[in-house]
C-alpha positions in Angstrom: 0.0 0.0 0.0 1.3 3.4 -0.9 0.3 6.8 0.5 -1.4 9.3 -1.8 -2.8 12.8 -1.6 -5.7 13.9 -3.9 -6.5 17.5 -4.4 -10.0 18.2 -5.8 -11.3 21.6 -6.9 -15.1 21.6 -7.1 -17.2 24.3 -8.7 -17.7 27.2 -6.2 -21.5 27.0 -6.3 -21.5 23.8 -4.3 -22.1 24.1 -0.5 -20.2 22.0 2.0 -23.0 19.3 2.2 -22.8 18.7 -1.6 -19.0 18.6 -1.5 -19.2 16.0 1.3 -21.6 13.9 -0.8 -19.1 13.9 -3.7 -16.2 13.2 -1.4 -18.0 10.3 0.1 -18.6 8.8 -3.4 -14.8 9.0 -4.1 -13.8 7.6 -0.7 -16.2 4.7 -1.1 -14.4 3.8 -4.3 -11.1 3.8 -2.5 -12.4 1.7 0.4 -14.0 -0.8 -1.9 -10.6 -1.5 -3.4 -9.3 -2.2 0.1 -7.7 1.3 0.5 -7.9 3.3 3.7 -8.7 7.0 4.1 -6.2 8.8 6.3 -8.0 12.2 6.4 -10.2 14.7 4.5 -9.8 18.4 4.7 -12.4 20.9 3.2 -10.5 24.1 2.6 -13.5 26.0 1.3 -13.8 28.4 -1.6 -10.5 30.0 -2.7 -9.6 32.2 -5.7 -8.0 30.3 -8.5 -4.6 31.4 -10.0 -6.2 31.5 -13.4 -9.8 30.8 -14.7 -10.8 27.2 -15.2 -13.9 26.5 -17.2 -14.9 30.1 -16.9 -14.7 30.0 -13.1 -12.6 32.4 -11.0 -13.1 30.5 -7.7 -13.2 26.8 -6.6 -14.0 24.7 -3.6 -10.8 23.0 -2.5 -10.7 19.6 -0.9 -7.8 17.4 0.1 -8.0 13.6 0.6 -5.1 11.6 2.1 -5.4 7.8 1.5 -3.4 4.6 1.3 -4.1 2.3 -1.6 -2.6 0.0 -4.2 -1.7 1.6 -7.6 -4.5 -0.3 -9.3 -7.2 2.1 -8.1 -5.5 5.3 -9.6 -6.7 4.9 -13.2 -10.3 4.4 -11.9 -10.1 7.5 -9.7 -8.7 9.5 -12.5 -11.5 8.4 -14.8 -14.2 9.1 -12.3 -12.8 12.6 -11.5 -12.6 13.5 -15.2 -16.2 12.6 -16.0 -17.6 14.4 -12.9 -18.7 17.8 -14.2 -18.7 19.2 -10.6 -14.9 18.8 -10.4 -12.9 21.6 -12.2 -9.5 20.0 -11.6 -8.0 17.1 -9.7 -4.5 15.9 -8.9 -3.3 12.6 -7.3 0.3 12.7 -5.9 2.2 9.9 -4.1 3.5 11.2 -0.8 6.8 10.3 0.8 5.1 8.2 3.4 4.4 4.5 3.1 6.2 1.9 0.9 
């Protein structure tokens, strides 16, 4: 199992409850593949460095998790087809194997 950090930027119109729903969908996919969620941080609405899909702001969310590498393509695919997510990035952290 390797440690990963996933940053998600949701559309700014979403409230915290709607973001929590979307995050729970993503975390359930990780947990179904025998991964573990280390933590979730909702950073709230922040100004973007540059406009993305005609948006100047985004709702930032950070998810730390441990998982095998086999789940990464599926997470990437799900995040790309979700129209509520402006951008996402999954990075392997220095922790874990």
